[in-house]
C-alpha positions as CSV (number, residue, x, y, z in Angstrom):
1,X,187.6,72.7,198.6
2,X,188.8,73.2,195.1
3,X,192.4,73.9,194.1
4,X,193.4,77.5,194.7
5,X,190.0,78.4,196.2
6,X,191.5,79.8,199.4
7,X,194.0,81.8,197.6
8,X,191.6,83.3,195.1
9,X,189.1,84.0,197.9
10,X,191.8,86.0,199.8
11,X,192.5,87.9,196.6
12,X,188.8,88.7,196.1
13,X,188.4,89.8,199.7
14,X,191.4,92.1,199.8
15,X,191.5,93.3,196.2
16,X,188.0,93.0,194.9
17,X,187.6,92.5,191.2
18,X,191.2,91.9,190.4
19,X,191.0,88.1,190.0
20,X,188.1,88.4,187.6
21,X,189.9,91.2,185.6
22,X,193.1,89.2,185.3
23,X,191.4,85.9,184.3
24,X,189.7,87.8,181.5
25,X,193.1,88.7,179.9
26,X,195.1,86.0,178.0
27,X,198.2,84.9,180.0
28,X,200.7,85.8,177.3
29,X,199.2,89.3,177.1
30,X,199.7,89.8,180.8
31,X,203.3,88.6,180.5
32,X,204.3,90.9,177.6
33,X,205.8,94.4,177.8
34,X,203.0,96.9,178.3
35,X,200.9,94.4,180.2
36,X,197.6,95.7,181.7
37,X,198.3,93.7,184.9
38,X,200.0,96.4,186.8
39,X,197.3,98.9,186.0
40,X,194.6,96.4,187.1
41,X,196.6,95.8,190.4
42,X,196.7,99.6,191.1
43,X,193.0,100.1,190.3
44,X,192.0,97.4,192.8
45,X,193.9,99.0,195.7
46,X,196.8,96.6,195.6
47,X,199.5,99.1,196.6
48,X,198.0,99.3,200.1
49,X,197.9,95.5,200.7
50,X,200.4,95.4,203.6
51,X,199.6,98.9,204.9
52,X,197.6,98.8,208.2
53,X,193.9,99.8,208.0
54,X,194.7,102.7,210.4
55,X,196.9,104.2,207.6
56,X,194.2,103.6,204.9
57,X,195.6,100.3,203.7
58,X,194.1,96.8,203.4
59,X,195.8,95.5,206.5
60,X,196.6,92.1,205.1
61,X,198.1,89.5,207.4
62,X,201.2,87.6,206.3
63,X,199.0,84.5,205.6
64,X,196.6,86.5,203.5
65,X,199.4,88.3,201.6
66,X,201.0,84.9,200.8
67,X,197.8,83.6,199.5
68,X,197.2,86.7,197.4
69,X,200.6,86.4,195.8
70,X,200.0,82.7,195.0
71,X,196.7,83.7,193.4
72,X,198.4,86.5,191.4
73,X,201.2,84.1,190.3
74,X,198.6,81.7,189.0
75,X,197.2,84.4,186.8
76,X,200.3,86.3,185.9
77,X,203.8,85.5,187.2
78,X,205.1,88.8,186.0
79,X,202.6,90.7,188.1
80,X,203.2,88.6,191.2
81,X,207.0,89.1,191.0
82,X,206.7,92.9,190.3
83,X,204.2,93.5,193.1
84,X,206.4,91.5,195.5
85,X,209.0,94.2,195.0
86,X,206.4,96.9,195.8
87,X,205.4,95.0,199.0
88,X,209.1,94.6,199.9
89,X,209.5,98.3,199.9
90,X,206.3,98.9,201.8
91,X,207.1,96.3,204.5
92,X,210.3,98.1,205.1
93,X,208.6,101.5,205.3
94,X,205.9,100.1,207.5
95,X,208.6,98.7,209.8
96,X,210.3,102.2,209.9
97,X,206.9,103.8,210.7
98,X,206.6,101.6,213.8
99,X,209.9,103.1,215.1
100,X,209.7,106.6,213.6
101,X,208.3,109.9,214.7
102,X,205.4,110.4,212.3
103,X,206.9,111.2,208.9
104,X,207.2,107.6,208.0
105,X,203.5,106.9,208.8
106,X,202.5,109.9,206.6
107,X,204.5,108.5,203.7
108,X,203.0,105.1,204.1
109,X,199.5,106.5,204.3
110,X,200.1,108.6,201.2
111,X,201.1,105.5,199.2
112,X,198.0,103.6,200.3
113,X,195.5,106.3,200.0
114,X,196.6,107.3,196.5
115,X,197.4,103.8,195.3
116,X,200.9,104.7,194.4
117,X,203.4,102.1,193.2
118,X,206.8,101.9,194.9
119,X,209.7,100.4,193.0
120,X,212.6,99.0,195.0
121,X,216.1,100.5,194.7
122,X,217.3,98.5,197.7
123,X,220.2,96.0,197.5
124,X,217.7,93.1,198.0
125,X,220.3,90.8,199.6
126,X,223.2,91.8,197.2
127,X,226.3,89.7,198.0
128,X,227.9,90.9,201.2
129,X,225.2,93.4,202.0
130,X,221.9,93.8,203.8
131,X,218.7,95.1,202.1
132,X,219.3,98.7,203.1
133,X,223.0,98.7,202.2
134,X,223.6,101.6,199.9
135,X,223.8,100.9,196.1
136,X,224.0,104.6,195.2
137,X,226.2,107.6,196.3
138,X,224.7,110.4,198.3
139,X,226.0,113.9,198.8
140,X,224.5,116.1,201.5
141,X,223.6,119.7,200.6
142,X,221.7,122.6,202.2
143,X,218.6,121.5,200.1
144,X,218.7,117.9,201.0
145,X,220.7,115.0,199.5
146,X,221.9,114.6,196.0
147,X,221.8,110.9,194.8
148,X,223.6,109.3,191.9
149,X,223.5,105.7,190.8
150,X,221.9,102.9,188.9
151,X,219.4,100.2,189.8
152,X,219.0,97.3,187.4
153,X,216.9,95.3,187.1
154,X,214.2,97.4,188.8
155,X,210.7,96.0,188.7
156,X,207.8,98.4,188.1
157,X,210.4,100.7,186.4
158,X,207.8,102.1,183.9
159,X,204.8,102.3,186.2
160,X,206.3,103.4,189.5
161,X,205.2,106.5,191.3
162,X,208.1,106.4,193.7
163,X,211.5,104.8,194.0
164,X,213.0,103.8,197.3
165,X,216.8,103.9,197.6
166,X,219.1,103.4,200.6
167,X,221.8,105.9,201.2
168,X,224.4,106.8,203.9
169,X,224.1,110.3,205.4
170,X,225.6,112.1,208.3
171,X,223.7,111.7,211.6
172,X,221.6,114.7,212.7
173,X,223.9,115.3,215.7
174,X,226.9,115.3,213.4
175,X,228.4,112.2,215.0
176,X,229.1,109.5,212.5
177,X,226.9,108.3,209.7
178,X,223.6,106.4,209.4
179,X,221.5,104.6,206.8
180,X,218.5,106.4,205.4
181,X,215.7,105.5,202.9
182,X,215.1,108.1,200.2
183,X,211.7,108.2,198.5
184,X,212.1,109.7,195.0
185,X,209.0,110.6,192.9
186,X,209.2,109.1,189.4
187,X,209.0,112.5,187.7
188,X,212.0,114.0,189.6
189,X,214.5,115.7,187.5
190,X,217.5,113.5,186.9
191,X,215.6,110.2,187.2
192,X,215.4,108.2,183.9
193,X,214.3,104.7,182.8
194,X,216.0,102.8,180.1
195,X,215.8,99.3,178.7
196,X,217.5,96.4,180.4
197,X,215.3,93.3,180.5
198,X,215.8,91.6,177.1
199,X,214.3,88.2,178.0
200,X,210.7,87.4,177.0
201,X,210.2,85.7,180.4
202,X,208.6,87.9,183.1
203,X,208.7,90.8,180.7
204,X,205.4,92.1,182.2
205,X,207.2,93.0,185.5
206,X,208.9,96.0,183.8
207,X,212.3,95.1,185.2
208,X,214.3,97.8,183.4
209,X,217.1,100.1,184.4
210,X,216.5,103.2,186.6
211,X,219.3,105.8,186.6
212,X,219.7,108.7,189.0
213,X,221.9,111.6,188.0
214,X,222.4,114.1,190.8
215,X,218.8,113.7,191.9
216,X,217.8,116.0,194.8
217,X,215.9,114.4,197.6
218,X,214.5,117.0,200.1
219,X,214.6,116.3,203.9
220,X,210.8,115.5,204.0
221,X,211.4,112.5,201.6
222,X,214.3,111.1,203.6
223,X,213.6,108.6,206.3
224,X,216.4,108.1,208.8
225,X,216.8,104.5,210.2
226,X,219.1,105.3,213.1
227,X,221.1,102.2,211.9
228,X,224.8,102.8,211.6
229,X,226.3,102.2,208.1
230,X,227.7,98.7,207.9
231,X,225.8,97.5,210.9
232,X,224.6,93.9,211.2
233,X,221.0,93.0,210.3
234,X,218.7,95.2,212.4
235,X,215.0,94.7,213.0
236,X,213.8,96.7,210.0
237,X,216.1,94.9,207.6
238,X,215.1,91.6,209.0
239,X,211.4,92.4,208.6
240,X,211.9,93.4,205.0
241,X,213.9,90.3,204.1
242,X,211.4,87.9,205.7
243,X,208.6,89.5,203.7
244,X,210.7,89.3,200.5
245,X,211.3,85.6,200.9
246,X,207.8,84.8,201.9
247,X,206.0,86.7,199.1
248,X,208.5,85.8,196.4
249,X,208.1,82.1,197.3
250,X,204.3,82.5,197.1
251,X,204.6,84.2,193.7
252,X,206.5,81.3,192.1
253,X,204.4,78.7,193.8
254,X,201.5,80.5,192.0
255,X,203.2,80.1,188.6
256,X,203.8,76.4,189.3
257,X,200.2,76.1,190.5
258,X,198.9,77.4,187.2
259,X,200.5,74.3,185.6
260,X,199.2,72.0,188.3
261,X,195.7,73.4,187.8
262,X,195.8,72.5,184.2
263,X,196.7,68.9,185.1
264,X,193.9,68.7,187.7
265,X,191.4,69.8,185.1
266,X,192.5,67.2,182.6
267,X,190.3,64.1,183.0
268,X,192.7,62.1,180.8
269,X,195.4,62.2,183.5
270,X,195.0,59.3,186.0
271,X,193.6,60.1,189.4
272,X,196.8,58.8,191.1
273,X,199.0,61.2,189.1
274,X,196.7,64.2,189.8
275,X,196.5,63.5,193.5
276,X,200.3,63.0,193.7
277,X,200.9,66.3,192.1
278,X,198.3,68.0,194.3
279,X,200.0,66.6,197.4
280,X,203.4,67.8,196.4
281,X,202.4,71.4,195.6
282,X,200.1,71.8,198.6
283,X,202.9,70.4,200.9
284,X,205.2,73.1,199.6
285,X,202.5,75.7,200.2
286,X,201.9,74.4,203.7
287,X,205.6,75.1,204.5
288,X,205.2,78.7,203.3
289,X,201.9,79.1,205.3
290,X,203.7,77.9,208.4
291,X,206.2,80.7,208.0
292,X,203.4,83.2,207.4
293,X,201.7,82.2,210.6
294,X,204.9,82.6,212.5
295,X,205.2,86.2,211.1
296,X,201.6,86.9,212.1
297,X,202.2,85.5,215.6
298,X,205.4,87.6,216.0
299,X,208.1,87.0,218.6
300,X,207.1,86.8,222.2
301,X,208.9,89.9,223.3
302,X,208.9,92.3,220.4
303,X,206.0,91.2,218.1
304,X,208.2,91.4,215.0
305,X,210.1,88.8,213.0
306,X,213.5,88.0,214.5
307,X,216.7,86.5,213.2
308,X,215.4,82.9,213.6
309,X,212.4,83.8,211.6
310,X,214.6,85.1,208.8
311,X,216.6,81.8,208.9
312,X,213.3,79.9,208.7
313,X,212.2,82.0,205.7
314,X,215.4,80.9,203.9
315,X,214.8,77.3,204.8
316,X,211.3,77.4,203.5
317,X,212.3,79.2,200.3
318,X,215.0,76.7,199.4
319,X,212.6,73.8,200.3
320,X,210.1,75.2,197.9
321,X,212.8,75.6,195.2
322,X,213.6,71.9,195.5
323,X,209.9,71.0,195.4
324,X,209.3,73.0,192.2
325,X,212.1,71.1,190.4
326,X,210.1,68.0,190.9
327,X,206.5,69.4,190.5
328,X,207.0,71.4,187.4
329,X,208.6,68.8,185.1
330,X,206.1,66.2,186.2
331,X,203.2,68.6,185.4
332,X,204.6,69.3,182.0
333,X,205.0,65.6,181.3
334,X,201.4,64.8,182.4
335,X,200.0,67.6,180.2
336,X,201.7,65.9,177.3
337,X,203.3,67.0,174.1
338,X,200.1,68.2,172.4
339,X,199.5,70.9,175.1
340,X,203.2,71.9,174.9
341,X,203.1,72.2,171.2
342,X,199.7,73.9,170.8
343,X,200.4,76.8,173.1
344,X,203.3,78.8,174.5
345,X,201.7,78.9,178.0
346,X,202.9,75.5,179.3
347,X,206.5,76.1,178.3
348,X,206.4,79.7,179.5
349,X,205.1,78.8,182.9
350,X,207.6,76.0,183.3
351,X,210.4,78.4,182.5
352,X,209.2,81.1,184.8
353,X,209.2,78.8,187.9
354,X,213.0,78.5,187.7
355,X,213.2,82.2,188.6
356,X,212.8,81.6,192.3
357,X,216.3,80.1,192.5
358,X,217.8,83.2,190.8
359,X,216.7,85.7,193.4
360,X,219.2,86.7,196.1
361,X,220.4,85.4,198.4
362,X,221.3,82.3,196.5
363,X,221.6,79.0,198.4
364,X,225.2,78.5,197.4
365,X,226.2,81.8,198.9
366,X,224.1,81.2,202.0
367,X,225.6,77.8,202.8
368,X,228.5,79.2,204.8
369,X,226.4,81.8,206.7
370,X,223.7,79.3,207.6
371,X,226.3,76.7,208.8
372,X,227.8,79.4,211.0
373,X,224.4,80.4,212.2
374,X,223.6,76.9,213.3
375,X,226.9,77.0,215.3
376,X,225.5,80.1,217.2
377,X,227.1,82.8,215.1
378,X,224.9,85.8,214.1
379,X,223.1,85.4,210.8
380,X,224.5,87.3,207.9
381,X,223.3,87.6,204.3
382,X,225.9,86.8,201.8
């Protein structure tokens, strides 16, 4: 089996035509502002990748989704990172639809059937918070909820159809407060997008600033979670974070794989070096695939990722981070100075792979929580 054959086969099966379309566009065009990659992803049905077939989605398993993200990362790291944020939002909404009363399922089906892109306004593991911890202020009114705040960076900022945001609102019975997820159409009055991402790396992900100024969210676009504000990680938050770690890891493995593929296709590189690099990157992927299979298998009692799966997702992500620090420099060295000097692609891909270490939660912040978890304390995200 050729390198990346399984991953590209999964991409072709679930999102027909996308791999061919992306491979026909130069890498640096896909990585630049205004990249056609996001449009090609939408046109191929990508927004419904994680949505069950019963809700008009593609019904991808965790293993297939991981392989899809690696394949995307090998073609366009920006697209892989940006779409991971869409999938993160969708995994959270799908999780809510499993426990909700119908509205959530209708919203999920609407996203999949119309190929809508959902940007994430969640905290995404912000220090001291869970993924649904509010980053914006909300004021209840007779018409719904008025939201004000800023999300930056926010991937898919310029192509999104909807923005998800977490807010705290009064419980329906009037007793206490609970977390809710607001879905805000991009054309809503008071929502604006402005520049933020000034780096040339991953510029195709459209990671700019989204601002909300007294934006009205009607009740039908507000999904209650029944999770008290400030509560410890609950089932839905756990599901979202596991998917985030899994798919982001696959995305950056894809960027590194683009470099490894160049080495494997270079007959001037000794066989021992090529095989050594192959073993290293496929070993890292095997760790991620093990996590994906665990997600697909579910837990014995509930059929959903649990706290131990979340811990494992962090172990795998940090393991892959370490592997990339060895794989990428060796691939660049084996490709040689001429490849590095004659094109921006080698240096660009090498720089992009460092991004995995920059996503929350960072290893340094998780050292204490993971040590406490191993001593039987509840897992917290720092």
